[in-house]
DRENLOFI-657339 format. One line per field, with one value per residue (C-alpha): residue number from 1; x, y, z. Coordinates in Angstrom, 2 decimals. Example, Ala and Ser with C-alpha at 12.3 -4.5 7.8 and 13.67 -1.06 7.14 Angstrom:
residues 2
num: (1; 2)
px: (12.30; 13.67)
py: (-4.50; -1.06)
pz: (7.80; 7.14)
//
This chain:
residues 101
num: (1; 2; 3; 4; 5; 6; 7; 8; 9; 10; 11; 12; 13; 14; 15; 16; 17; 18; 19; 20; 21; 22; 23; 24; 25; 26; 27; 28; 29; 30; 31; 32; 33; 34; 35; 36; 37; 38; 39; 40; 41; 42; 43; 44; 45; 46; 47; 48; 49; 50; 51; 52; 53; 54; 55; 56; 57; 58; 59; 60; 61; 62; 63; 64; 65; 66; 67; 68; 69; 70; 71; 72; 73; 74; 75; 76; 77; 78; 79; 80; 81; 82; 83; 84; 85; 86; 87; 88; 89; 90; 91; 92; 93; 94; 95; 96; 97; 98; 99; 100; 101)
px: (5.32; 7.25; 10.51; 10.91; 14.44; 16.85; 20.48; 20.09; 22.32; 20.34; 21.85; 19.63; 20.49; 19.06; 19.86; 16.47; 15.44; 11.83; 8.72; 5.38; 1.83; -0.54; -4.46; -4.99; -3.67; -4.44; -3.56; -2.59; -1.55; -0.20; 0.30; 4.21; 3.47; 1.78; 2.09; 0.80; 0.54; 0.06; -1.33; -1.74; -4.98; -5.70; -7.50; -9.82; -9.51; -12.32; -13.63; -11.10; -8.26; -6.30; -7.65; -4.97; -0.89; 1.33; 4.02; 5.37; 4.91; 6.43; 6.55; 6.43; 6.96; 3.49; 5.86; 7.00; 3.82; 1.91; 5.23; 4.02; 0.68; 1.15; 3.28; 0.51; -1.95; 0.44; 0.73; -3.31; -4.09; -0.95; -1.76; -5.84; -6.50; -3.84; -4.95; -8.91; -8.19; -6.46; -9.34; -12.13; -10.16; -10.14; -13.65; -14.34; -11.63; -13.12; -17.05; -15.83; -14.09; -17.44; -19.81; -17.63; -17.62)
py: (-2.42; -1.48; -3.00; -4.85; -6.42; -3.53; -2.79; -0.82; -1.37; -0.73; 0.35; 0.08; 0.90; -2.52; -0.87; 1.23; 0.21; -0.92; -2.62; -0.81; -1.92; 0.60; 0.23; 3.40; 5.92; 9.46; 11.27; 14.40; 15.69; 19.49; 20.46; 19.14; 15.91; 13.62; 12.63; 9.40; 9.12; 5.34; 5.78; 3.21; 3.05; 4.09; 1.93; 3.04; 6.49; 8.83; 11.63; 14.08; 11.81; 11.24; 8.22; 7.42; 8.16; 8.12; 6.10; 6.47; 9.90; 9.45; 12.73; 11.56; 13.55; 12.65; 10.59; 8.57; 8.30; 7.07; 4.31; 2.76; 3.14; 0.41; -1.68; -2.23; -2.35; -5.12; -6.57; -6.20; -8.86; -11.10; -11.51; -11.19; -14.71; -15.45; -12.23; -13.23; -17.06; -14.93; -12.28; -15.41; -16.82; -14.41; -13.96; -17.21; -17.61; -14.24; -16.30; -18.75; -16.70; -14.42; -18.04; -19.21; -16.65)
pz: (-20.53; -17.25; -17.08; -13.53; -14.46; -14.66; -13.42; -10.05; -7.43; -4.16; -0.81; 2.30; 6.17; 7.78; 11.03; 10.31; 7.47; 8.41; 6.05; 7.31; 6.18; 5.54; 5.43; 3.78; 1.33; 0.52; -2.70; -3.12; -6.96; -8.05; -11.76; -11.08; -8.54; -7.06; -3.04; -1.72; 1.86; 3.35; 6.25; 9.60; 11.53; 15.03; 16.95; 19.51; 18.67; 19.99; 17.49; 19.31; 18.63; 15.52; 14.23; 11.49; 11.77; 8.27; 8.19; 4.54; 2.59; -1.37; -3.83; -7.41; -10.80; -13.27; -15.30; -12.56; -11.21; -14.72; -14.36; -10.99; -12.33; -15.32; -13.01; -10.24; -12.70; -14.23; -10.71; -10.05; -13.16; -13.10; -9.45; -9.71; -8.63; -5.67; -4.38; -4.16; -3.15; -0.19; 0.60; -0.03; 2.73; 5.26; 4.55; 5.62; 8.34; 9.95; 9.63; 11.59; 14.65; 14.62; 14.76; 17.21; 19.60)
//
């Protein structure tokens, strides 16, 4: 089990910090590390234009990646029902909007 209650004391610069949403993740690997690139899609891009931009890129060693992977699996299991409920609500709302137009 991954310990989520640790004694980290995290500093943050609120003037430059921002949270970005990402629609896709690309993964690159080597023998030493894993790189996760979080992407936002660019709507309306033509075939000649970029259709995604990297909003964050994180490099992890394999042991760090294993810990993060375990944590994400635990979170997925713990929140599976609420995630499914949210997904179903979004699909229903999208259908209602589609039926109105």
